[in-house]
C-alpha positions as a LaTeX table, in Angstrom:
\begin{tabular}{lrrr}
\hline
Residue & $x$ (\AA) & $y$ (\AA) & $z$ (\AA) \\
\hline
Met1 & 17.52 & 67.77 & $-17.65$ \\
Ala2 & 20.85 & 68.14 & $-15.86$ \\
Ala3 & 22.42 & 65.14 & $-14.14$ \\
Pro4 & 21.15 & 64.69 & $-10.55$ \\
Asp5 & 24.65 & 63.98 & $-9.24$ \\
Gln6 & 25.25 & 67.75 & $-9.29$ \\
Arg7 & 22.77 & 68.12 & $-6.41$ \\
Arg8 & 24.14 & 68.48 & $-2.86$ \\
Pro9 & 22.43 & 68.47 & 0.54 \\
Phe10 & 22.54 & 71.61 & 2.70 \\
Gly11 & 21.75 & 72.86 & 6.17 \\
Ala12 & 21.88 & 76.07 & 8.19 \\
Glu13 & 25.57 & 76.55 & 7.40 \\
Leu14 & 25.02 & 77.22 & 3.68 \\
Ser15 & 25.83 & 80.77 & 2.56 \\
Val16 & 22.66 & 82.35 & 1.16 \\
Ala17 & 24.80 & 85.05 & $-0.47$ \\
Ala18 & 26.42 & 82.39 & $-2.66$ \\
Gln19 & 22.97 & 81.53 & $-4.07$ \\
Ile20 & 22.11 & 85.11 & $-5.09$ \\
Val21 & 22.43 & 86.09 & $-8.74$ \\
Arg22 & 22.15 & 89.81 & $-9.53$ \\
Val23 & 20.24 & 90.54 & $-12.73$ \\
Pro24 & 18.82 & 93.71 & $-14.32$ \\
Ala25 & 15.40 & 92.03 & $-14.57$ \\
Leu26 & 13.97 & 88.53 & $-15.03$ \\
Cys27 & 13.08 & 89.29 & $-18.64$ \\
Cys28 & 16.59 & 90.24 & $-19.69$ \\
Met29 & 19.12 & 88.01 & $-17.98$ \\
Ser30 & 22.37 & 87.61 & $-19.86$ \\
Val31 & 23.67 & 84.19 & $-20.85$ \\
Ala32 & 26.29 & 84.46 & $-18.10$ \\
Gln33 & 23.63 & 85.32 & $-15.51$ \\
Glu34 & 21.46 & 82.41 & $-16.61$ \\
His35 & 24.45 & 80.11 & $-16.22$ \\
Gln36 & 24.99 & 81.48 & $-12.69$ \\
Met37 & 21.35 & 80.80 & $-11.86$ \\
Leu38 & 21.56 & 77.25 & $-13.21$ \\
Ala39 & 24.76 & 76.54 & $-11.30$ \\
Ala40 & 23.20 & 77.69 & $-8.01$ \\
Phe41 & 19.94 & 75.84 & $-8.64$ \\
Asn42 & 21.57 & 72.61 & $-9.75$ \\
Arg43 & 23.92 & 72.45 & $-6.79$ \\
Tyr44 & 21.50 & 73.05 & $-3.92$ \\
Gly45 & 18.02 & 73.14 & $-5.46$ \\
Phe46 & 17.35 & 76.87 & $-5.29$ \\
Ala47 & 18.57 & 80.25 & $-6.47$ \\
Ile48 & 17.66 & 83.84 & $-5.61$ \\
Leu49 & 17.48 & 86.35 & $-8.44$ \\
Arg50 & 18.08 & 89.91 & $-7.17$ \\
Cys51 & 16.48 & 92.25 & $-9.69$ \\
Ala52 & 17.67 & 95.83 & $-10.13$ \\
Glu53 & 14.57 & 96.96 & $-12.06$ \\
Arg54 & 11.38 & 96.60 & $-9.98$ \\
Ser55 & 8.91 & 99.06 & $-11.54$ \\
Arg56 & 7.09 & 96.33 & $-13.53$ \\
Ser57 & 7.77 & 93.42 & $-11.22$ \\
Arg58 & 4.50 & 91.59 & $-11.87$ \\
Gln59 & 5.00 & 91.50 & $-15.63$ \\
Asp60 & 8.62 & 90.62 & $-15.07$ \\
Leu61 & 7.59 & 87.59 & $-13.01$ \\
Leu62 & 5.25 & 86.47 & $-15.80$ \\
Ser63 & 8.18 & 86.62 & $-18.25$ \\
Leu64 & 9.48 & 83.44 & $-16.59$ \\
Arg65 & 6.83 & 81.51 & $-18.53$ \\
Arg66 & 9.04 & 81.47 & $-21.60$ \\
Arg67 & 11.82 & 79.85 & $-19.55$ \\
Phe68 & 9.95 & 77.53 & $-17.20$ \\
Gly69 & 6.77 & 76.49 & $-19.02$ \\
Thr70 & 3.11 & 76.58 & $-18.02$ \\
Pro71 & 1.95 & 78.00 & $-14.65$ \\
Val72 & 0.32 & 75.35 & $-12.46$ \\
Pro73 & $-3.29$ & 76.01 & $-11.35$ \\
His74 & $-4.03$ & 76.92 & $-7.73$ \\
Pro75 & $-7.42$ & 77.57 & $-6.08$ \\
Arg76 & $-6.40$ & 81.16 & $-5.23$ \\
Ala77 & $-4.52$ & 82.00 & $-8.43$ \\
Asp78 & $-5.53$ & 84.85 & $-10.71$ \\
Arg79 & $-5.99$ & 84.43 & $-14.47$ \\
Asp80 & $-2.20$ & 84.45 & $-14.97$ \\
Gly81 & $-1.55$ & 81.79 & $-12.34$ \\
Ile82 & $-0.16$ & 84.21 & $-9.74$ \\
Val83 & $-1.16$ & 83.59 & $-6.12$ \\
Pro84 & $-1.06$ & 86.71 & $-3.88$ \\
Ile85 & 0.40 & 86.02 & $-0.44$ \\
Ser86 & $-0.35$ & 88.59 & 2.24 \\
Pro87 & $-1.57$ & 88.33 & 5.87 \\
Ala88 & $-3.82$ & 91.30 & 5.08 \\
Glu89 & $-5.96$ & 88.94 & 2.97 \\
Pro90 & $-6.33$ & 85.71 & 5.00 \\
Val91 & $-8.21$ & 82.85 & 3.34 \\
Ala92 & $-9.59$ & 79.95 & 5.38 \\
Gly93 & $-7.72$ & 76.72 & 4.72 \\
Phe94 & $-4.62$ & 78.42 & 3.27 \\
Leu95 & $-1.95$ & 78.88 & 5.93 \\
Gly96 & 0.30 & 80.97 & 3.68 \\
Ser97 & $-2.29$ & 83.75 & 3.69 \\
Thr98 & $-2.16$ & 84.11 & 7.50 \\
Arg99 & 0.37 & 85.46 & 10.00 \\
Ala100 & 1.00 & 82.04 & 11.54 \\
Glu101 & 4.19 & 80.10 & 10.97 \\
His102 & 3.99 & 78.10 & 7.75 \\
Leu103 & 5.70 & 74.80 & 8.51 \\
Leu104 & 8.04 & 73.24 & 5.97 \\
His105 & 6.30 & 71.54 & 3.05 \\
Thr106 & 6.33 & 70.97 & $-0.68$ \\
Asp107 & 3.70 & 72.73 & $-2.77$ \\
Gly108 & 0.93 & 70.64 & $-4.31$ \\
Ala109 & 1.15 & 67.93 & $-1.64$ \\
Phe110 & $-2.65$ & 67.61 & $-1.78$ \\
Arg111 & $-2.50$ & 66.62 & $-5.44$ \\
Asp112 & $-1.29$ & 63.39 & $-7.01$ \\
Arg113 & 0.85 & 65.34 & $-9.53$ \\
Pro114 & 2.35 & 68.43 & $-7.88$ \\
Glu115 & 4.33 & 71.14 & $-9.64$ \\
Ala116 & 8.08 & 70.72 & $-10.16$ \\
Leu117 & 9.25 & 74.33 & $-9.93$ \\
Ile118 & 8.22 & 77.09 & $-7.55$ \\
Thr119 & 8.93 & 80.81 & $-7.70$ \\
Leu120 & 8.26 & 83.40 & $-5.01$ \\
Gln121 & 8.62 & 87.12 & $-5.67$ \\
Cys122 & 9.07 & 89.53 & $-2.78$ \\
Val123 & 6.95 & 92.67 & $-3.24$ \\
Arg124 & 7.28 & 93.94 & 0.32 \\
Pro125 & 9.22 & 92.10 & 3.03 \\
Ala126 & 8.21 & 92.20 & 6.68 \\
Thr127 & 10.62 & 94.25 & 8.78 \\
Arg128 & 10.45 & 91.59 & 11.50 \\
Gly129 & 9.54 & 87.93 & 11.18 \\
Gly130 & 8.30 & 86.50 & 7.91 \\
Leu131 & 11.63 & 84.84 & 7.13 \\
Ser132 & 11.77 & 82.34 & 4.28 \\
Val133 & 12.90 & 78.89 & 5.43 \\
Leu134 & 14.32 & 76.11 & 3.24 \\
Ala135 & 15.58 & 72.60 & 3.96 \\
Ser136 & 17.11 & 69.83 & 1.88 \\
Ala137 & 15.11 & 66.67 & 1.09 \\
Gln138 & 18.40 & 64.99 & 0.19 \\
Ala139 & 19.85 & 65.70 & 3.65 \\
Ala140 & 16.66 & 64.31 & 5.21 \\
Tyr141 & 16.73 & 61.17 & 3.07 \\
Glu142 & 20.34 & 60.45 & 3.97 \\
Tyr143 & 19.57 & 61.03 & 7.66 \\
Leu144 & 16.63 & 58.60 & 7.60 \\
Ala145 & 18.76 & 56.00 & 5.83 \\
Arg146 & 21.16 & 56.13 & 8.80 \\
Gln147 & 18.42 & 56.18 & 11.45 \\
Phe148 & 16.32 & 53.38 & 9.93 \\
Pro149 & 18.70 & 51.03 & 8.08 \\
Gly150 & 16.76 & 48.71 & 5.81 \\
Arg151 & 13.44 & 50.47 & 6.43 \\
Lys152 & 13.56 & 53.73 & 4.50 \\
Asp153 & 12.01 & 52.12 & 1.41 \\
Ala154 & 8.71 & 51.82 & 3.31 \\
Leu155 & 8.33 & 55.57 & 2.73 \\
Thr156 & 8.38 & 54.94 & $-1.05$ \\
Glu157 & 5.29 & 52.73 & $-0.99$ \\
Pro158 & 2.18 & 54.21 & $-2.66$ \\
Asp159 & 0.08 & 54.36 & 0.52 \\
Ala160 & 2.74 & 55.60 & 2.93 \\
Leu161 & 0.97 & 58.91 & 3.63 \\
Thr162 & $-2.45$ & 60.50 & 3.15 \\
Ile163 & $-2.70$ & 64.31 & 3.15 \\
Thr164 & $-6.02$ & 66.16 & 3.16 \\
Arg165 & $-7.05$ & 69.84 & 3.01 \\
Thr166 & $-10.74$ & 70.75 & 2.66 \\
Asp167 & $-11.82$ & 68.86 & $-0.50$ \\
Gln168 & $-8.28$ & 68.03 & $-1.70$ \\
Thr169 & $-6.68$ & 64.71 & $-0.73$ \\
Ser170 & $-3.81$ & 62.54 & $-1.92$ \\
Thr171 & $-2.52$ & 59.15 & $-0.77$ \\
Gln172 & 1.10 & 58.90 & $-1.78$ \\
Pro173 & 4.68 & 57.88 & $-1.07$ \\
Leu174 & 6.86 & 60.45 & 0.64 \\
Phe175 & 9.86 & 59.57 & $-1.49$ \\
Arg176 & 9.72 & 58.39 & $-5.11$ \\
His177 & 12.56 & 56.62 & $-6.92$ \\
Arg178 & 13.00 & 56.62 & $-10.66$ \\
Asp179 & 16.15 & 55.98 & $-12.70$ \\
Gly180 & 18.46 & 56.71 & $-9.79$ \\
Val181 & 16.65 & 59.95 & $-8.89$ \\
Cys182 & 14.66 & 60.49 & $-5.71$ \\
Thr183 & 11.98 & 63.13 & $-5.12$ \\
Leu184 & 9.93 & 64.16 & $-2.08$ \\
Lys185 & 6.29 & 65.19 & $-1.60$ \\
Phe186 & 5.72 & 66.30 & 1.99 \\
Arg187 & 3.46 & 68.14 & 4.42 \\
Met188 & 3.35 & 68.45 & 8.18 \\
Ala189 & 0.12 & 68.56 & 10.16 \\
Asp190 & $-0.11$ & 72.35 & 10.42 \\
Gly191 & $-3.63$ & 73.13 & 11.58 \\
Val192 & $-5.18$ & 73.34 & 8.10 \\
Ser193 & $-4.10$ & 69.95 & 6.75 \\
Arg194 & $-4.63$ & 66.44 & 8.07 \\
Val195 & $-1.68$ & 64.11 & 7.66 \\
Val196 & $-2.07$ & 60.37 & 8.28 \\
Pro197 & 1.01 & 58.15 & 7.89 \\
Arg198 & 0.52 & 54.42 & 7.54 \\
Pro199 & 0.92 & 52.82 & 11.01 \\
Asp200 & 4.22 & 51.09 & 10.22 \\
Val201 & 5.88 & 54.34 & 9.04 \\
Arg202 & 4.64 & 56.66 & 11.78 \\
Asp203 & 8.00 & 56.62 & 13.52 \\
Gln204 & 9.86 & 57.47 & 10.30 \\
Tyr205 & 7.43 & 60.26 & 9.42 \\
Ala206 & 7.75 & 61.70 & 12.95 \\
Glu207 & 11.56 & 61.58 & 12.68 \\
Leu208 & 11.38 & 63.32 & 9.30 \\
Cys209 & 9.31 & 66.12 & 10.85 \\
Arg210 & 11.81 & 66.42 & 13.71 \\
Phe211 & 14.65 & 66.63 & 11.21 \\
Phe212 & 12.99 & 69.50 & 9.34 \\
Ala213 & 12.19 & 71.29 & 12.61 \\
Ala214 & 15.80 & 71.24 & 13.86 \\
Pro215 & 17.53 & 74.64 & 13.43 \\
Ala216 & 20.75 & 72.99 & 12.16 \\
Asn217 & 18.86 & 71.59 & 9.17 \\
Arg218 & 17.03 & 74.78 & 8.17 \\
Leu219 & 18.24 & 77.76 & 6.18 \\
Ser220 & 16.44 & 81.00 & 7.15 \\
Phe221 & 16.74 & 84.34 & 5.37 \\
Arg222 & 14.82 & 87.47 & 4.44 \\
Leu223 & 14.05 & 88.12 & 0.79 \\
Ala224 & 14.58 & 91.74 & $-0.25$ \\
Thr225 & 12.13 & 93.77 & $-2.34$ \\
Gly226 & 12.32 & 92.50 & $-5.90$ \\
Asp227 & 14.03 & 89.21 & $-5.04$ \\
Val228 & 12.68 & 86.08 & $-6.72$ \\
Leu229 & 13.27 & 82.71 & $-5.11$ \\
Ile230 & 13.35 & 79.79 & $-7.56$ \\
Ala231 & 13.31 & 76.30 & $-6.02$ \\
Asp232 & 13.01 & 72.65 & $-6.96$ \\
Asn233 & 9.72 & 71.56 & $-5.40$ \\
Thr234 & 10.82 & 67.92 & $-5.57$ \\
Ala235 & 14.05 & 68.35 & $-3.59$ \\
Val236 & 13.64 & 71.42 & $-1.35$ \\
Val237 & 10.98 & 71.97 & 1.30 \\
His238 & 10.03 & 75.53 & 2.12 \\
Gly239 & 8.12 & 77.50 & 4.73 \\
Arg240 & 7.97 & 80.83 & 6.56 \\
Thr241 & 8.32 & 82.06 & 10.11 \\
Ala242 & 5.39 & 83.90 & 11.71 \\
Val243 & 4.62 & 87.49 & 10.72 \\
Pro244 & 4.05 & 89.78 & 13.74 \\
Ala245 & 0.71 & 91.54 & 14.04 \\
Gly246 & 0.48 & 94.87 & 12.24 \\
Leu247 & 3.40 & 94.26 & 9.89 \\
Pro248 & 2.77 & 93.95 & 6.15 \\
Arg249 & 4.39 & 91.24 & 4.04 \\
Val250 & 3.48 & 90.88 & 0.36 \\
Met251 & 4.65 & 88.10 & $-1.95$ \\
Arg252 & 3.64 & 86.62 & $-5.30$ \\
Arg253 & 3.75 & 82.89 & $-5.92$ \\
Leu254 & 3.96 & 81.51 & $-9.47$ \\
Asn255 & 4.67 & 77.79 & $-9.90$ \\
Phe256 & 5.52 & 75.95 & $-13.10$ \\
Asp257 & 5.32 & 72.50 & $-14.67$ \\
Ala258 & 9.00 & 72.73 & $-15.72$ \\
Thr259 & 8.34 & 72.15 & $-19.44$ \\
Gly260 & 10.13 & 75.32 & $-20.59$ \\
Pro261 & 13.43 & 75.27 & $-22.51$ \\
Thr262 & 15.56 & 76.39 & $-19.54$ \\
Cys263 & 14.36 & 73.38 & $-17.54$ \\
Arg264 & 16.26 & 71.02 & $-19.83$ \\
His265 & 19.39 & 72.29 & $-18.11$ \\
Met266 & 18.01 & 72.09 & $-14.55$ \\
Thr267 & 18.41 & 69.30 & $-12.01$ \\
Phe268 & 15.22 & 68.01 & $-10.37$ \\
Gly269 & 15.27 & 65.59 & $-7.45$ \\
Phe270 & 18.50 & 64.22 & $-5.99$ \\
Pro271 & 20.68 & 61.13 & $-6.32$ \\
Thr272 & 19.77 & 58.23 & $-4.05$ \\
Ser273 & 23.34 & 57.46 & $-3.01$ \\
Pro274 & 24.72 & 59.56 & $-0.14$ \\
Thr275 & 26.78 & 62.53 & $-1.34$ \\
Ser276 & 29.10 & 64.71 & 0.69 \\
Thr277 & 29.19 & 68.47 & 0.33 \\
\hline
\end{tabular}
């Protein structure tokens, strides 16, 4: 995989347009377009592929398997691993299927081994609301290091946080360190999940939630029809603003274990030493 020192933190000031790569379709990116995607992903942890051909978008999304590896199971996934996301089909216990705001999180936070790579395909955007929201785990880590000098490593201990949804639960560190690389697994208490930080890290967890809620630390944008968001689930938290009543919004989620050949050239996680943009 690519060196983590390529990764940079970001906030609301980042240009979303600079992260967009225009391609004819996911199944037929040129070498130059793949390099553009990798450069965007490795620098900030996400890229947006803007596809010109949209007539077979579902099959096009599935073509990413040969690049990114095996789709990761999900309770609502179909036989191909795709999870439909639409407020027209709400499912109890799954906030993404409702109209409510989906607070920032990493996918798979209820499991001990979450997926590394997430993709989200826009089938039909909402005309109002329903904005995608991203934030940088690296920026949050560096902020906590300044706010709690000498204490941030408490969040790396194996019982720092317990997250539960229905019959899924995981007790875990928020941040994990390995070979100079840090990763995040995170969820806020959002009405469908129960989040219990260890008593001595409650203040740090609360500050982390405040950091991710601050507008200056969040990048908000609307995906266009056919756009595919690709993000590092270990270094970027994601969410969605509320979808107003009566407005449709249709997405497809397909997450991967990052074992595909393209992933050898992708950065996952972020360096533990502070880095300037």
